[in-house]
N, C-alpha and C positions, 0 to 999 in steps of 0.2 A: 391359601398361600401362607398360613401360619404366621400372620403378622408382617410378612415381608412384602412391603408395598412398592418400594422403588429399588430396582436393580440398576446399579451403575456399571455399565459394561465398557471395557477398554481393550485395546491391543497395545502391547508394550515391547520394546526391545532396547536394552541398555539406556534406561531413563533414570538411573539412580540420581543424577544431578537435578532432574526436574521433579521427581516424585515427592520429595518432602514438601515443597511449596504447593504442589497440586493437592496432596492429601490434607494439608492444613486448610486449603480453600474450600474443600468439600466436606470437611468434618461436620458431622451431624446431619448431612443431607441424605445420604443413602442408607437403605436398610440392608442391602446386599451389594457387595463389590466383587465383580468377576472380571478377571484379566486374562486374556489370551496372550501368553508370552511366546514370542517367535524366535527365541534363542539368545536371551540376555546372558552376558558374562560379567556383569558389573554389580550383582547383588540386588537387582530390581525385584526379583520374585520374593526375596527375603523381606524387603520393605513392604511389599503388598501384604504378605502373610502377617507381618507384625502389626499392620493396621487392621487386621481382621478380614482381609480379602481372600478370595479363592483364586488359585492359579490353574489355568488350563494350558498345558504345554501344546504348542501348535507349531510344528516345523514350517519355516517360511517357504512359500511357494510362489512368490511374486504375484500375490493376489490379496489385496487389502479386503475385498468383499468376503473372501473365504475366511480370513482371520476374524473379521467382525462377526460373521455368522457363528464361528466357533465360540465366541464370547457370549452370544445370545442363547446357545443351545441349553446350558444348564440353568438359565435364569428362572427364578420362581416368583419374582415380583409381579404385581399387577401392571406396572409401568416399567419401560426401559428408558434410560437416559444414557447416551453415549458421549464421552468426552475423551480428550487426549491429555497426556502428561504435561504438554507445553501450553495448556489452556488454564486460565484462572477465572473461575466463576465469581461474580460479585455477590454481596449480601442481598441486594434487592432481588436478583434473579433466584437465588437460593430460597428465599422466602416465598416467592411466587410459585416455584416448583412444588414446594411442600404443600402450599395451599391448594393448588390444582389437584394434586394427587389425592388429597384427603377429602375434598369437598365437591369437585366439579365433575358431575356425572355425565354431562354432555360432551366433555372434551375427549377426543380420541387421539390427538397428537398435538405437538406444540413446536413452534420455532423459537429460537433465541437470537439475539443480536451478537454477532461475532465481530470483534474489533481487531484489525490488523494495523500495526504501526507502519507508517510510510517514511521513506528517507527524508521527506521535506518537513517532518514534524507533525503532519496531519495523521488522520486515521481513515482507513477504508473500512466501511461497515457493510455487513451483509446479514440478511435474515436467513438462518440455516435451520433446517428441520433436524432436531436433535432428540426429540422425545416422541414416544408412541406407546400405545397399549401393547402389552406383551401377548402376542399371538403368532402362531406359526405361519400365518398368512403374510407376515411382513419379514422380508429378508433383504440383505444388501445385494446390489448388482454393481458391476464394473470393477475391474482389477485395481484401478486407481481412481481417486476422486469418487469413491464408492458412495452410493446413496440408496435411500429406500423410498424415494418420492412416489414412484409409480405404484408400488405396493400399498403405501399409506393412502394414496388417493382412492384406490379401489376399496380398501378397507373402510374408510370413512363413508363412502357412498353406500356400501352394503349395510353398514351398521347404523347409518344415519347419525353419525357423530360429527363433531366440529373440530376445526383446526384453531388452536389458540396461538396468539403472538404475545409472548411473555415479556414483561418489563425487565429492566436491568440488562446485564450482558456478560460476555465472556471476553477476556483479553487473551489474544493468541500471541504467544512469544516466539513460536518456532520459526516463523518466516521473517523475523527481523533478519536482514541480509547477513550480518556477521554470524549469527547463529546458524542460519541455513547453510551458509558456505562451508562452515566447519563440518557439518553433517552431510555434505555432498548431496543435498536434496535436489538441486537442479538436475544433476546427471541421473540420479535415481528416478526422478519423476519422468524425465524425458524418455528414459529406457522403457519404463512401464507403459507410458502412453503409446509409444510406438509398437510395443508388443500387443497392446489392446487393439490398435489399428490393423495389425496383422491378422488378429482374430476376426475383426469386423471392419473392413475398409470404409464402410458407410457410417461409422460412428461419428456423427457430427460433434457430439459433446467432447469426445477426445480431441478432435481437431481444434475446437475452441480452446480447450485447456492447454494445448501446445502453444497456440498463439498467445494466450494469457501468460504462460510461462516465459515466452520470449520477451513480452512487454515488461514483466516484472524484473527480469534480469537485464533489461535494456540490451538484449541480444538481437541486433538488427539483422544480422546474417540469418539467424534462425527464423526470424519473422518473415523475411523475404523468401526464404527457401520453402516455407510451409504454406504461405498465403495462397499461392496458385491452386494447390490441391484442395485447400479449404474452400476456396471460391467455387471450384468445379463441383465439390460435394454439396455445397449449399444450393447452388443453382439447380442441381439435378434431384435434390431431395423432394419427396412428396410433401404437400402442404401439411398433412397430418403429422409428419415427423417434426414439424416446427411449432405446431399449435400449442399454446400454453407453455412453451419453453422460454423462461425468463431470460436465459442467456443468449437466445438467438439474435436479438438486436445488437448485443455487444459483439457477438461473432461477426456480424456484418460490418460493424464499425471498425473492428480490427482489420478486416480485409480491406475496407476502403482506405484505411491509413496507408496501405502499401501501394495503392494505385498511383501512378506518376503524375497525372494531370488532374488538378482540382475539379475542372468541369466534368471530366469523364468519371472521376470518383464520385462526385455528387450525383450524377445521373444514375450510376450503378446503385448507389446506396438507396436512392429514392425508388428505384425499380423493385427493391426488396421489401419496401414498406408494407405491402399487403400480406406478406408471408411471415414476417418476423414480429417479435414483440418489442416495440419501441421502449427504451428505458433511458436512464441518464447518459450512458455511453453513446447511445444512438444519437440523441439530441445534441450532445456535445460535439461529436464528429461532424454532424450537419452544420452546426454553427461555425466551426473552424473552416469547413469547405466553402460555405456561403461567404464568409469574410474574405477568403482567398479570391473568390469570384467577384468581389466588390458589390455583393448583394447585401448591404449592411442592415437594412430594415428586416430582411428575412433572417439574417444571422442573429439579430437581437431577439426575434421571436423564438428561434431555436434554443438560445441560451436561457431564456426565461422558462421555456418548456423543460429544459434540463433541470433548472432549479426547482420547478414545481414537482418533477418526478422524484427528486431527492427528498424534498421536504414533505411530500404527501405520496409516499410510494404505494404503488398498486400491490396489494397482497402483502404489505408490510416489508417489501424489499427495498433497501437503500444500499447501493453498491459502490458509491464513490463520494469523496468530499466535494464541497461546493466551490473549491478554489478556482478551478479552471473556468467555469461559466461566469463567475464573478469577475475574473480578469478579462474575459471577453467583453462583458458589459462595460468594464472600466475603460478599455481601449475605445469603445464606441463613444462613451461620454467625453473622453479626451478629444476625439475627433470633432465632436460638436462644440468644443470649447467650454464644456461644463466641468470646470475643475473641481468644484465642490462635490459633485456626484462621483467623479472619478476618484477623488481622495477617499471618500467613504467606502466605495466598493473595494479599493485597494486595501484599506485598513481591515475590512472584513475578511478579505482573502488571506492576508498575512496573519491574522489572528487564528484562522483555521489551520494554516500551514506555516508555522513560525520559522521553518528553515527553507522555504521555497524561494529561490533567488529572484524569480520574476515577480512574485507577490511582494517581497521585501523592497525591491527596487521601485516598483510602482508606488508603494506606500510612502517611502521617504522622498520620492520625486514629486508627488502630487500634494502631500501635506505641506503647509507653510512651515518655514524654518523652525520656529519654536515648537510647533505641534509635532514636527518630525522628530525633533530631539526628545520630546516627552514620550512619544510613541516608542522610540528606540529604547529609552530607559525602562519604560514599563515592560516592554517585551522581553528584554534580556534579564530583568529581575525575575520574571515568571518563567522564562525559558533560557537559562544561561547557556544551554547547548547551542542556542541560535546566535551566539555572539559573533562567530566568524562570518557566516553568510550575511548577517545584518551589517557588520562593519564593512564588508566588501560592497554591499549595496550603497551604503553611505559614502564610501569612497567614490564609487561610480557617479553618485549624485553630487560630487564636489563638496562633501561635508566631512573632511578628515578629522576635525576635532570631535565631532559626535561619534565618529568611528572609533576613536581612541576610548571614549567613554564606554561604548558598547563592549569593547574588549576587556575593559576593567571590570565589567559585570559578568565576565565569563566564568568558566569553571576550571581554569588552569590548564586547558588543552594546549599542547605544544604548538599547535597551529596558530594559537593566539599570539605567542611570542614572535613568530615569523611575521604575522600581520603587524604587530607593534613596530617591528624593525622597518617594514616597508613604509608605514605611516610616519615614523620618525624621520626617515630620509626624505620623504615627500614634504615635510614641514621644516626641514633644515634643522632638526633637533639632534642632540646627541643622546643615544640610548644604548646602554650596555645590556644586551639580552643573550640568554643562552637558548639555542634552538635545538631541542632534543627530538629530532626526527631523523629517520634513516634517509639516505641520499635520494632514493627514488621518490619517497613521499614528499620530502622537502622540495624537490624540483617541481613536482606536480602542483603542490600548493602555491609555490612562488609564482608559477605561470598563471594561476587563477587570480592572485593578487595583482599581477601586472596587467592582466586583462581588465580588471576593475579600474585600475589607474588610467590605462590608456583609453578606455571607453568613455571616460568623463570628459568634461569640457575645460578642465583646469590645466592649461598648459604650464602654469607656474609650478604646479605640483610635479608634473613630469620632468620639468627642467631641474628642479631641486633634487629629485630622486636620481636623475642621470648624473648630476654633479657629484653626488655622494655614493654612487653605486659601487665604487671601489671597495667599500667596507664589506661588501658581500661577494666580491669577485673570487676570493679564495675558496669559498664554499660552493660557489656557482660559476665555474669557469666559462660557461656558455653565455652568461649574462651580458658581457661586454659586446659581443657580436650581435646579440639580440637587440640591444639598445641602438647599436649603430645602424642596423637595418631599418629601424623604425623612425629614428630621429636624426640620423647623420651625426649623432653626438659621439665624441671620443672620451673615454673614461679618463679621469685624472692621471692614471698610471701611464697613459700613452701620450700625454701632452708634452 
């Protein structure tokens, strides 16, 4: 191989904005960089060539597997590593990769931890197969969400080599929702997944990915529209099509989420247990359904199994944060009257997901007053982006003064100014703020603040807000009638 030990293979199209950061993160890692470019018009190929990489021109044909395989064809390294331009490898993983390539003769492939940021401030992690020895026996399959798992498994068995799970990880930037929306990834992915199903209607993996896509984008119509077909496909699939498929339990959990009656959904989910691979999502859904059926002891068992499968994943796979099972256990502790346990569980959940409204509300509600204030101060100093949802949770919990402090620790988001205005009116204070939000965003955000105010038990805060709401009526002409519907109050301008 002429000293070329590690081939980094990629597919790229119009990634000039992402490539500088990517190339800096992988500097010194690869011996050979090969990029299949599928039609860039923004200078991406020039950036790759300037970094010492090789460009393979590959006209796009709606097939990610074909493009990936085009990047593999000229690779001369002993090992293949494949990454994307919107992924950032950390130093620990980079060192582990180089060490394995140089010294580990028993290794035949390796997984890495992929971290995806979630809207609640947490991270969803998954172990993904991203490295394998360079052999023509391993090629990608599936036109989208392409993988090499089947080929790698066969190769490892034949060659009696081992799969490694490398330390460190990769931060994935591309599916942060704002970035993904700009690049129209939802529409593209859905189009390719449906095309793949046209090729093979029995492709359960594609059906799973469509439901996963609907969940990610909170598209309930899409989830409902696709769930019946996925259920039929799962029920009719032979057992061997599900054996060893780590995603099969999550597919069943997503389908069960769409079934209308908790008792029926639980019965259906349990009926799939012998055929699918239980994982965190499976146990979580069971816990939610058992709680809905008032089978609380069994729900606790399911949520603890969920935590166990996250903390000690089978095969190195961890696919979700622990926030939801922790909150489930928190609710059960509260029902038992165990406030100390409920508070600690809520604190853990909110620390893992610092923008999750349910976790934040639980934390500030169960923690004693001074502890809640200290928790809020610590959280916003570490995560200033959490100031708004935390302040809303504090307002719901009847702690407007602490909510003001949380906003003061924020990062200058215009939504913070709107929240400060709501809090000032609720406390009967005068506060001159400038709200730099477009009308649609401002209305949506004000309704969230009003929801927090009205969900709390502090009638005095609502009364003071209503009395001073005329200060906002010019910017929000609907506010007067909204208040009248809920409290019978008439704004000062109408008295």
